[in-house]
PDB file with SEQRES, HELIX, SHEET and CRYST1 records, atoms N, CA, C and O in Angstrom:
SEQRES   1 A   72  MET ARG GLU THR LEU THR ILE GLU GLY TYR GLU GLN THR          
SEQRES   2 A   72  LYS GLU LYS LEU ALA ASP LEU GLU ARG ARG LEU ALA GLU          
SEQRES   3 A   72  ILE GLU LYS ARG THR ASP LEU ASP GLY GLU HIS ARG ALA          
SEQRES   4 A   72  SER VAL ARG ARG SER TYR LYS MET MET MET ARG GLU TYR          
SEQRES   5 A   72  GLN GLN ASP ILE LYS LEU PHE GLU ALA LYS HIS GLY LYS          
SEQRES   6 A   72  GLN ILE SER THR PRO GLN GLY                                  
HELIX    1 AA1 ILE A    7  LYS A   29  1                                  23    
HELIX    2 AA2 GLY A   35  HIS A   63  1                                  29    
CRYST1    1.000    1.000    1.000  90.00  90.00  90.00 P 1           1          
ATOM      1  N   MET A   1     -13.816 -13.248   5.610  1.00  0.00           N  
ATOM      2  CA  MET A   1     -12.390 -13.524   5.571  1.00  0.00           C  
ATOM      3  C   MET A   1     -11.830 -13.176   4.218  1.00  0.00           C  
ATOM      4  O   MET A   1     -12.492 -13.361   3.196  1.00  0.00           O  
ATOM      5  N   ARG A   2     -10.633 -12.680   4.206  1.00  0.00           N  
ATOM      6  CA  ARG A   2      -9.986 -12.265   2.959  1.00  0.00           C  
ATOM      7  C   ARG A   2      -9.424 -13.461   2.204  1.00  0.00           C  
ATOM      8  O   ARG A   2      -9.022 -14.469   2.785  1.00  0.00           O  
ATOM      9  N   GLU A   3      -9.416 -13.305   0.897  1.00  0.00           N  
ATOM     10  CA  GLU A   3      -8.773 -14.337   0.067  1.00  0.00           C  
ATOM     11  C   GLU A   3      -7.280 -14.046   0.040  1.00  0.00           C  
ATOM     12  O   GLU A   3      -6.862 -12.894  -0.068  1.00  0.00           O  
ATOM     13  N   THR A   4      -6.485 -15.101   0.141  1.00  0.00           N  
ATOM     14  CA  THR A   4      -5.038 -14.920   0.155  1.00  0.00           C  
ATOM     15  C   THR A   4      -4.557 -14.508  -1.245  1.00  0.00           C  
ATOM     16  O   THR A   4      -5.092 -14.951  -2.262  1.00  0.00           O  
ATOM     17  N   LEU A   5      -3.553 -13.664  -1.261  1.00  0.00           N  
ATOM     18  CA  LEU A   5      -2.982 -13.193  -2.523  1.00  0.00           C  
ATOM     19  C   LEU A   5      -2.246 -14.311  -3.249  1.00  0.00           C  
ATOM     20  O   LEU A   5      -1.700 -15.221  -2.626  1.00  0.00           O  
ATOM     21  N   THR A   6      -2.241 -14.228  -4.563  1.00  0.00           N  
ATOM     22  CA  THR A   6      -1.351 -15.060  -5.364  1.00  0.00           C  
ATOM     23  C   THR A   6       0.011 -14.382  -5.382  1.00  0.00           C  
ATOM     24  O   THR A   6       0.146 -13.262  -4.889  1.00  0.00           O  
ATOM     25  N   ILE A   7       1.023 -15.039  -5.942  1.00  0.00           N  
ATOM     26  CA  ILE A   7       2.359 -14.415  -6.036  1.00  0.00           C  
ATOM     27  C   ILE A   7       2.250 -13.125  -6.841  1.00  0.00           C  
ATOM     28  O   ILE A   7       2.829 -12.104  -6.469  1.00  0.00           O  
ATOM     29  N   GLU A   8       1.510 -13.173  -7.940  1.00  0.00           N  
ATOM     30  CA  GLU A   8       1.349 -11.980  -8.780  1.00  0.00           C  
ATOM     31  C   GLU A   8       0.613 -10.869  -8.001  1.00  0.00           C  
ATOM     32  O   GLU A   8       0.992  -9.699  -8.058  1.00  0.00           O  
ATOM     33  N   GLY A   9      -0.426 -11.258  -7.290  1.00  0.00           N  
ATOM     34  CA  GLY A   9      -1.183 -10.295  -6.500  1.00  0.00           C  
ATOM     35  C   GLY A   9      -0.335  -9.690  -5.393  1.00  0.00           C  
ATOM     36  O   GLY A   9      -0.458  -8.505  -5.082  1.00  0.00           O  
ATOM     37  N   TYR A  10       0.519 -10.503  -4.803  1.00  0.00           N  
ATOM     38  CA  TYR A  10       1.438 -10.032  -3.762  1.00  0.00           C  
ATOM     39  C   TYR A  10       2.374  -8.969  -4.333  1.00  0.00           C  
ATOM     40  O   TYR A  10       2.548  -7.910  -3.730  1.00  0.00           O  
ATOM     41  N   GLU A  11       2.969  -9.240  -5.475  1.00  0.00           N  
ATOM     42  CA  GLU A  11       3.872  -8.262  -6.098  1.00  0.00           C  
ATOM     43  C   GLU A  11       3.139  -6.990  -6.464  1.00  0.00           C  
ATOM     44  O   GLU A  11       3.650  -5.891  -6.252  1.00  0.00           O  
ATOM     45  N   GLN A  12       1.920  -7.135  -7.024  1.00  0.00           N  
ATOM     46  CA  GLN A  12       1.116  -5.967  -7.395  1.00  0.00           C  
ATOM     47  C   GLN A  12       0.743  -5.149  -6.160  1.00  0.00           C  
ATOM     48  O   GLN A  12       0.762  -3.919  -6.196  1.00  0.00           O  
ATOM     49  N   THR A  13       0.408  -5.830  -5.077  1.00  0.00           N  
ATOM     50  CA  THR A  13       0.027  -5.144  -3.840  1.00  0.00           C  
ATOM     51  C   THR A  13       1.212  -4.375  -3.268  1.00  0.00           C  
ATOM     52  O   THR A  13       1.048  -3.263  -2.766  1.00  0.00           O  
ATOM     53  N   LYS A  14       2.397  -4.960  -3.343  1.00  0.00           N  
ATOM     54  CA  LYS A  14       3.603  -4.249  -2.873  1.00  0.00           C  
ATOM     55  C   LYS A  14       3.824  -2.993  -3.717  1.00  0.00           C  
ATOM     56  O   LYS A  14       4.177  -1.939  -3.188  1.00  0.00           O  
ATOM     57  N   GLU A  15       3.615  -3.108  -5.032  1.00  0.00           N  
ATOM     58  CA  GLU A  15       3.779  -1.945  -5.911  1.00  0.00           C  
ATOM     59  C   GLU A  15       2.732  -0.882  -5.590  1.00  0.00           C  
ATOM     60  O   GLU A  15       3.049   0.306  -5.534  1.00  0.00           O  
ATOM     61  N   LYS A  16       1.476  -1.310  -5.378  1.00  0.00           N  
ATOM     62  CA  LYS A  16       0.420  -0.358  -5.030  1.00  0.00           C  
ATOM     63  C   LYS A  16       0.714   0.354  -3.724  1.00  0.00           C  
ATOM     64  O   LYS A  16       0.470   1.554  -3.594  1.00  0.00           O  
ATOM     65  N   LEU A  17       1.237  -0.384  -2.758  1.00  0.00           N  
ATOM     66  CA  LEU A  17       1.596   0.207  -1.474  1.00  0.00           C  
ATOM     67  C   LEU A  17       2.678   1.265  -1.646  1.00  0.00           C  
ATOM     68  O   LEU A  17       2.562   2.370  -1.117  1.00  0.00           O  
ATOM     69  N   ALA A  18       3.722   0.929  -2.381  1.00  0.00           N  
ATOM     70  CA  ALA A  18       4.808   1.878  -2.641  1.00  0.00           C  
ATOM     71  C   ALA A  18       4.282   3.112  -3.364  1.00  0.00           C  
ATOM     72  O   ALA A  18       4.692   4.233  -3.063  1.00  0.00           O  
ATOM     73  N   ASP A  19       3.380   2.908  -4.312  1.00  0.00           N  
ATOM     74  CA  ASP A  19       2.796   4.030  -5.047  1.00  0.00           C  
ATOM     75  C   ASP A  19       1.994   4.942  -4.124  1.00  0.00           C  
ATOM     76  O   ASP A  19       2.105   6.167  -4.192  1.00  0.00           O  
ATOM     77  N   LEU A  20       1.187   4.332  -3.262  1.00  0.00           N  
ATOM     78  CA  LEU A  20       0.401   5.133  -2.313  1.00  0.00           C  
ATOM     79  C   LEU A  20       1.292   5.895  -1.337  1.00  0.00           C  
ATOM     80  O   LEU A  20       0.978   7.029  -0.974  1.00  0.00           O  
ATOM     81  N   GLU A  21       2.388   5.295  -0.910  1.00  0.00           N  
ATOM     82  CA  GLU A  21       3.334   5.985  -0.026  1.00  0.00           C  
ATOM     83  C   GLU A  21       3.924   7.195  -0.716  1.00  0.00           C  
ATOM     84  O   GLU A  21       4.054   8.256  -0.106  1.00  0.00           O  
ATOM     85  N   ARG A  22       4.290   7.048  -2.001  1.00  0.00           N  
ATOM     86  CA  ARG A  22       4.812   8.184  -2.773  1.00  0.00           C  
ATOM     87  C   ARG A  22       3.753   9.270  -2.938  1.00  0.00           C  
ATOM     88  O   ARG A  22       4.029  10.457  -2.765  1.00  0.00           O  
ATOM     89  N   ARG A  23       2.539   8.845  -3.273  1.00  0.00           N  
ATOM     90  CA  ARG A  23       1.471   9.824  -3.473  1.00  0.00           C  
ATOM     91  C   ARG A  23       1.133  10.559  -2.189  1.00  0.00           C  
ATOM     92  O   ARG A  23       0.863  11.760  -2.212  1.00  0.00           O  
ATOM     93  N   LEU A  24       1.145   9.844  -1.065  1.00  0.00           N  
ATOM     94  CA  LEU A  24       0.867  10.495   0.222  1.00  0.00           C  
ATOM     95  C   LEU A  24       1.947  11.513   0.525  1.00  0.00           C  
ATOM     96  O   LEU A  24       1.639  12.604   1.006  1.00  0.00           O  
ATOM     97  N   ALA A  25       3.215  11.189   0.257  1.00  0.00           N  
ATOM     98  CA  ALA A  25       4.286  12.142   0.486  1.00  0.00           C  
ATOM     99  C   ALA A  25       4.095  13.397  -0.402  1.00  0.00           C  
ATOM    100  O   ALA A  25       4.389  14.512   0.031  1.00  0.00           O  
ATOM    101  N   GLU A  26       3.614  13.213  -1.613  1.00  0.00           N  
ATOM    102  CA  GLU A  26       3.372  14.347  -2.505  1.00  0.00           C  
ATOM    103  C   GLU A  26       2.206  15.195  -1.987  1.00  0.00           C  
ATOM    104  O   GLU A  26       2.271  16.424  -2.016  1.00  0.00           O  
ATOM    105  N   ILE A  27       1.150  14.545  -1.519  1.00  0.00           N  
ATOM    106  CA  ILE A  27       0.011  15.263  -0.961  1.00  0.00           C  
ATOM    107  C   ILE A  27       0.425  16.145   0.231  1.00  0.00           C  
ATOM    108  O   ILE A  27      -0.031  17.279   0.381  1.00  0.00           O  
ATOM    109  N   GLU A  28       1.306  15.580   1.068  1.00  0.00           N  
ATOM    110  CA  GLU A  28       1.758  16.312   2.247  1.00  0.00           C  
ATOM    111  C   GLU A  28       2.490  17.586   1.871  1.00  0.00           C  
ATOM    112  O   GLU A  28       2.459  18.557   2.627  1.00  0.00           O  
ATOM    113  N   LYS A  29       3.158  17.607   0.704  1.00  0.00           N  
ATOM    114  CA  LYS A  29       3.929  18.769   0.269  1.00  0.00           C  
ATOM    115  C   LYS A  29       3.063  19.850  -0.365  1.00  0.00           C  
ATOM    116  O   LYS A  29       3.472  21.007  -0.456  1.00  0.00           O  
ATOM    117  N   ARG A  30       1.870  19.473  -0.802  1.00  0.00           N  
ATOM    118  CA  ARG A  30       1.028  20.433  -1.545  1.00  0.00           C  
ATOM    119  C   ARG A  30       0.472  21.520  -0.647  1.00  0.00           C  
ATOM    120  O   ARG A  30       0.057  21.255   0.481  1.00  0.00           O  
ATOM    121  N   THR A  31       0.466  22.730  -1.146  1.00  0.00           N  
ATOM    122  CA  THR A  31      -0.068  23.864  -0.400  1.00  0.00           C  
ATOM    123  C   THR A  31      -1.364  24.361  -1.008  1.00  0.00           C  
ATOM    124  O   THR A  31      -2.009  25.242  -0.439  1.00  0.00           O  
ATOM    125  N   ASP A  32      -1.756  23.824  -2.136  1.00  0.00           N  
ATOM    126  CA  ASP A  32      -2.964  24.302  -2.835  1.00  0.00           C  
ATOM    127  C   ASP A  32      -4.239  23.615  -2.388  1.00  0.00           C  
ATOM    128  O   ASP A  32      -5.322  23.952  -2.867  1.00  0.00           O  
ATOM    129  N   LEU A  33      -4.130  22.644  -1.464  1.00  0.00           N  
ATOM    130  CA  LEU A  33      -5.311  21.890  -1.034  1.00  0.00           C  
ATOM    131  C   LEU A  33      -5.868  22.463   0.285  1.00  0.00           C  
ATOM    132  O   LEU A  33      -5.118  22.863   1.176  1.00  0.00           O  
ATOM    133  N   ASP A  34      -7.174  22.487   0.372  1.00  0.00           N  
ATOM    134  CA  ASP A  34      -7.834  22.860   1.611  1.00  0.00           C  
ATOM    135  C   ASP A  34      -7.452  21.836   2.686  1.00  0.00           C  
ATOM    136  O   ASP A  34      -7.296  20.652   2.387  1.00  0.00           O  
ATOM    137  N   GLY A  35      -7.304  22.285   3.919  1.00  0.00           N  
ATOM    138  CA  GLY A  35      -6.880  21.426   4.996  1.00  0.00           C  
ATOM    139  C   GLY A  35      -7.809  20.228   5.200  1.00  0.00           C  
ATOM    140  O   GLY A  35      -7.353  19.115   5.463  1.00  0.00           O  
ATOM    141  N   GLU A  36      -9.099  20.466   5.077  1.00  0.00           N  
ATOM    142  CA  GLU A  36     -10.086  19.407   5.265  1.00  0.00           C  
ATOM    143  C   GLU A  36      -9.979  18.353   4.131  1.00  0.00           C  
ATOM    144  O   GLU A  36     -10.089  17.150   4.365  1.00  0.00           O  
ATOM    145  N   HIS A  37      -9.762  18.851   2.910  1.00  0.00           N  
ATOM    146  CA  HIS A  37      -9.612  17.957   1.781  1.00  0.00           C  
ATOM    147  C   HIS A  37      -8.339  17.110   1.924  1.00  0.00           C  
ATOM    148  O   HIS A  37      -8.355  15.902   1.688  1.00  0.00           O  
ATOM    149  N   ARG A  38      -7.253  17.756   2.307  1.00  0.00           N  
ATOM    150  CA  ARG A  38      -5.985  17.049   2.481  1.00  0.00           C  
ATOM    151  C   ARG A  38      -6.119  15.968   3.578  1.00  0.00           C  
ATOM    152  O   ARG A  38      -5.597  14.863   3.431  1.00  0.00           O  
ATOM    153  N   ALA A  39      -6.817  16.298   4.664  1.00  0.00           N  
ATOM    154  CA  ALA A  39      -7.032  15.335   5.739  1.00  0.00           C  
ATOM    155  C   ALA A  39      -7.869  14.150   5.269  1.00  0.00           C  
ATOM    156  O   ALA A  39      -7.614  13.008   5.650  1.00  0.00           O  
ATOM    157  N   SER A  40      -8.863  14.432   4.444  1.00  0.00           N  
ATOM    158  CA  SER A  40      -9.710  13.363   3.898  1.00  0.00           C  
ATOM    159  C   SER A  40      -8.908  12.422   2.992  1.00  0.00           C  
ATOM    160  O   SER A  40      -9.039  11.201   3.073  1.00  0.00           O  
ATOM    161  N   VAL A  41      -8.089  13.007   2.143  1.00  0.00           N  
ATOM    162  CA  VAL A  41      -7.243  12.221   1.244  1.00  0.00           C  
ATOM    163  C   VAL A  41      -6.252  11.391   2.056  1.00  0.00           C  
ATOM    164  O   VAL A  41      -6.036  10.212   1.776  1.00  0.00           O  
ATOM    165  N   ARG A  42      -5.656  12.020   3.060  1.00  0.00           N  
ATOM    166  CA  ARG A  42      -4.698  11.339   3.940  1.00  0.00           C  
ATOM    167  C   ARG A  42      -5.345  10.119   4.620  1.00  0.00           C  
ATOM    168  O   ARG A  42      -4.757   9.038   4.651  1.00  0.00           O  
ATOM    169  N   ARG A  43      -6.558  10.303   5.163  1.00  0.00           N  
ATOM    170  CA  ARG A  43      -7.280   9.205   5.807  1.00  0.00           C  
ATOM    171  C   ARG A  43      -7.561   8.077   4.832  1.00  0.00           C  
ATOM    172  O   ARG A  43      -7.387   6.903   5.157  1.00  0.00           O  
ATOM    173  N   SER A  44      -7.995   8.440   3.639  1.00  0.00           N  
ATOM    174  CA  SER A  44      -8.311   7.460   2.626  1.00  0.00           C  
ATOM    175  C   SER A  44      -7.059   6.645   2.234  1.00  0.00           C  
ATOM    176  O   SER A  44      -7.095   5.415   2.193  1.00  0.00           O  
ATOM    177  N   TYR A  45      -5.975   7.345   1.954  1.00  0.00           N  
ATOM    178  CA  TYR A  45      -4.725   6.682   1.585  1.00  0.00           C  
ATOM    179  C   TYR A  45      -4.241   5.762   2.699  1.00  0.00           C  
ATOM    180  O   TYR A  45      -3.832   4.630   2.439  1.00  0.00           O  
ATOM    181  N   LYS A  46      -4.288   6.243   3.939  1.00  0.00           N  
ATOM    182  CA  LYS A  46      -3.800   5.449   5.054  1.00  0.00           C  
ATOM    183  C   LYS A  46      -4.651   4.208   5.269  1.00  0.00           C  
ATOM    184  O   LYS A  46      -4.129   3.158   5.643  1.00  0.00           O  
ATOM    185  N   MET A  47      -5.961   4.314   5.038  1.00  0.00           N  
ATOM    186  CA  MET A  47      -6.856   3.164   5.128  1.00  0.00           C  
ATOM    187  C   MET A  47      -6.477   2.111   4.091  1.00  0.00           C  
ATOM    188  O   MET A  47      -6.377   0.924   4.398  1.00  0.00           O  
ATOM    189  N   MET A  48      -6.265   2.575   2.844  1.00  0.00           N  
ATOM    190  CA  MET A  48      -5.881   1.642   1.796  1.00  0.00           C  
ATOM    191  C   MET A  48      -4.521   1.009   2.097  1.00  0.00           C  
ATOM    192  O   MET A  48      -4.324  -0.189   1.893  1.00  0.00           O  
ATOM    193  N   MET A  49      -3.593   1.826   2.582  1.00  0.00           N  
ATOM    194  CA  MET A  49      -2.251   1.317   2.911  1.00  0.00           C  
ATOM    195  C   MET A  49      -2.326   0.244   3.987  1.00  0.00           C  
ATOM    196  O   MET A  49      -1.631  -0.767   3.893  1.00  0.00           O  
ATOM    197  N   ARG A  50      -3.174   0.445   5.030  1.00  0.00           N  
ATOM    198  CA  ARG A  50      -3.324  -0.567   6.052  1.00  0.00           C  
ATOM    199  C   ARG A  50      -3.852  -1.860   5.499  1.00  0.00           C  
ATOM    200  O   ARG A  50      -3.404  -2.938   5.891  1.00  0.00           O  
ATOM    201  N   GLU A  51      -4.827  -1.765   4.565  1.00  0.00           N  
ATOM    202  CA  GLU A  51      -5.359  -2.976   3.952  1.00  0.00           C  
ATOM    203  C   GLU A  51      -4.290  -3.694   3.133  1.00  0.00           C  
ATOM    204  O   GLU A  51      -4.170  -4.917   3.208  1.00  0.00           O  
ATOM    205  N   TYR A  52      -3.518  -2.948   2.355  1.00  0.00           N  
ATOM    206  CA  TYR A  52      -2.436  -3.560   1.569  1.00  0.00           C  
ATOM    207  C   TYR A  52      -1.399  -4.210   2.486  1.00  0.00           C  
ATOM    208  O   TYR A  52      -0.934  -5.319   2.223  1.00  0.00           O  
ATOM    209  N   GLN A  53      -1.042  -3.507   3.566  1.00  0.00           N  
ATOM    210  CA  GLN A  53      -0.047  -4.061   4.502  1.00  0.00           C  
ATOM    211  C   GLN A  53      -0.566  -5.332   5.146  1.00  0.00           C  
ATOM    212  O   GLN A  53       0.199  -6.273   5.361  1.00  0.00           O  
ATOM    213  N   GLN A  54      -1.844  -5.374   5.456  1.00  0.00           N  
ATOM    214  CA  GLN A  54      -2.433  -6.559   6.064  1.00  0.00           C  
ATOM    215  C   GLN A  54      -2.391  -7.727   5.045  1.00  0.00           C  
ATOM    216  O   GLN A  54      -2.031  -8.848   5.405  1.00  0.00           O  
ATOM    217  N   ASP A  55      -2.755  -7.461   3.793  1.00  0.00           N  
ATOM    218  CA  ASP A  55      -2.706  -8.505   2.769  1.00  0.00           C  
ATOM    219  C   ASP A  55      -1.283  -9.033   2.596  1.00  0.00           C  
ATOM    220  O   ASP A  55      -1.074 -10.240   2.470  1.00  0.00           O  
ATOM    221  N   ILE A  56      -0.323  -8.139   2.590  1.00  0.00           N  
ATOM    222  CA  ILE A  56       1.078  -8.520   2.429  1.00  0.00           C  
ATOM    223  C   ILE A  56       1.520  -9.392   3.603  1.00  0.00           C  
ATOM    224  O   ILE A  56       2.150 -10.430   3.401  1.00  0.00           O  
ATOM    225  N   LYS A  57       1.196  -8.979   4.822  1.00  0.00           N  
ATOM    226  CA  LYS A  57       1.580  -9.750   6.012  1.00  0.00           C  
ATOM    227  C   LYS A  57       0.945 -11.128   5.998  1.00  0.00           C  
ATOM    228  O   LYS A  57       1.603 -12.113   6.334  1.00  0.00           O  
ATOM    229  N   LEU A  58      -0.336 -11.217   5.612  1.00  0.00           N  
ATOM    230  CA  LEU A  58      -1.000 -12.528   5.528  1.00  0.00           C  
ATOM    231  C   LEU A  58      -0.312 -13.426   4.523  1.00  0.00           C  
ATOM    232  O   LEU A  58      -0.093 -14.608   4.786  1.00  0.00           O  
ATOM    233  N   PHE A  59       0.030 -12.867   3.363  1.00  0.00           N  
ATOM    234  CA  PHE A  59       0.711 -13.656   2.333  1.00  0.00           C  
ATOM    235  C   PHE A  59       2.066 -14.135   2.848  1.00  0.00           C  
ATOM    236  O   PHE A  59       2.411 -15.305   2.688  1.00  0.00           O  
ATOM    237  N   GLU A  60       2.838 -13.233   3.468  1.00  0.00           N  
ATOM    238  CA  GLU A  60       4.162 -13.595   3.962  1.00  0.00           C  
ATOM    239  C   GLU A  60       4.091 -14.607   5.089  1.00  0.00           C  
ATOM    240  O   GLU A  60       4.964 -15.467   5.202  1.00  0.00           O  
ATOM    241  N   ALA A  61       3.071 -14.520   5.920  1.00  0.00           N  
ATOM    242  CA  ALA A  61       2.905 -15.491   7.008  1.00  0.00           C  
ATOM    243  C   ALA A  61       2.592 -16.873   6.434  1.00  0.00           C  
ATOM    244  O   ALA A  61       3.055 -17.886   6.959  1.00  0.00           O  
ATOM    245  N   LYS A  62       1.815 -16.912   5.369  1.00  0.00           N  
ATOM    246  CA  LYS A  62       1.446 -18.186   4.765  1.00  0.00           C  
ATOM    247  C   LYS A  62       2.583 -18.787   3.938  1.00  0.00           C  
ATOM    248  O   LYS A  62       2.805 -19.997   3.964  1.00  0.00           O  
ATOM    249  N   HIS A  63       3.297 -17.938   3.210  1.00  0.00           N  
ATOM    250  CA  HIS A  63       4.305 -18.414   2.287  1.00  0.00           C  
ATOM    251  C   HIS A  63       5.732 -18.187   2.747  1.00  0.00           C  
ATOM    252  O   HIS A  63       6.669 -18.616   2.072  1.00  0.00           O  
ATOM    253  N   GLY A  64       5.917 -17.535   3.859  1.00  0.00           N  
ATOM    254  CA  GLY A  64       7.266 -17.182   4.293  1.00  0.00           C  
ATOM    255  C   GLY A  64       7.749 -15.973   3.531  1.00  0.00           C  
ATOM    256  O   GLY A  64       7.143 -15.568   2.539  1.00  0.00           O  
ATOM    257  N   LYS A  65       8.811 -15.413   3.980  1.00  0.00           N  
ATOM    258  CA  LYS A  65       9.340 -14.204   3.317  1.00  0.00           C  
ATOM    259  C   LYS A  65      10.354 -14.532   2.238  1.00  0.00           C  
ATOM    260  O   LYS A  65      11.134 -13.668   1.835  1.00  0.00           O  
ATOM    261  N   GLN A  66      10.351 -15.804   1.754  1.00  0.00           N  
ATOM    262  CA  GLN A  66      11.321 -16.158   0.729  1.00  0.00           C  
ATOM    263  C   GLN A  66      10.949 -15.612  -0.650  1.00  0.00           C  
ATOM    264  O   GLN A  66      11.713 -15.770  -1.601  1.00  0.00           O  
ATOM    265  N   ILE A  67       9.800 -14.981  -0.767  1.00  0.00           N  
ATOM    266  CA  ILE A  67       9.403 -14.356  -2.034  1.00  0.00           C  
ATOM    267  C   ILE A  67      10.299 -13.161  -2.266  1.00  0.00           C  
ATOM    268  O   ILE A  67      10.390 -12.267  -1.425  1.00  0.00           O  
ATOM    269  N   SER A  68      10.966 -13.147  -3.419  1.00  0.00           N  
ATOM    270  CA  SER A  68      11.863 -12.033  -3.708  1.00  0.00           C  
ATOM    271  C   SER A  68      11.470 -11.445  -5.066  1.00  0.00           C  
ATOM    272  O   SER A  68      11.081 -12.159  -5.990  1.00  0.00           O  
ATOM    273  N   THR A  69      11.586 -10.146  -5.147  1.00  0.00           N  
ATOM    274  CA  THR A  69      11.285  -9.468  -6.404  1.00  0.00           C  
ATOM    275  C   THR A  69      12.520  -9.537  -7.281  1.00  0.00           C  
ATOM    276  O   THR A  69      13.640  -9.409  -6.785  1.00  0.00           O  
ATOM    277  N   PRO A  70      12.331  -9.738  -8.586  1.00  0.00           N  
ATOM    278  CA  PRO A  70      13.474  -9.795  -9.486  1.00  0.00           C  
ATOM    279  C   PRO A  70      14.210  -8.470  -9.530  1.00  0.00           C  
ATOM    280  O   PRO A  70      13.587  -7.413  -9.632  1.00  0.00           O  
ATOM    281  N   GLN A  71      15.491  -8.517  -9.456  1.00  0.00           N  
ATOM    282  CA  GLN A  71      16.307  -7.325  -9.545  1.00  0.00           C  
ATOM    283  C   GLN A  71      16.805  -7.186 -10.975  1.00  0.00           C  
ATOM    284  O   GLN A  71      17.623  -7.985 -11.430  1.00  0.00           O  
ATOM    285  N   GLY A  72      16.320  -6.185 -11.679  1.00  0.00           N  
ATOM    286  CA  GLY A  72      16.658  -6.093 -13.093  1.00  0.00           C  
ATOM    287  C   GLY A  72      17.353  -4.893 -13.344  1.00  0.00           C  
ATOM    288  O   GLY A  72      17.730  -4.624 -14.485  1.00  0.00           O  
TER     289      GLY A  72                                                      
END                                                                             
């Protein structure tokens, strides 16, 4: 069983997820990568993204969605 995220871990996980989404979009645009390599990277990123999304959902289910990021 997974350990539930702390508030800090929740925020960091959301940032990591957003970063992976950006990186995946960049990978999709690249033309210099071999198709097999790009597919491998895509699978790896999507697997990590699923794990992050699961952690986020577990945290939100336990704590509610009242957690808000500071708008600065």
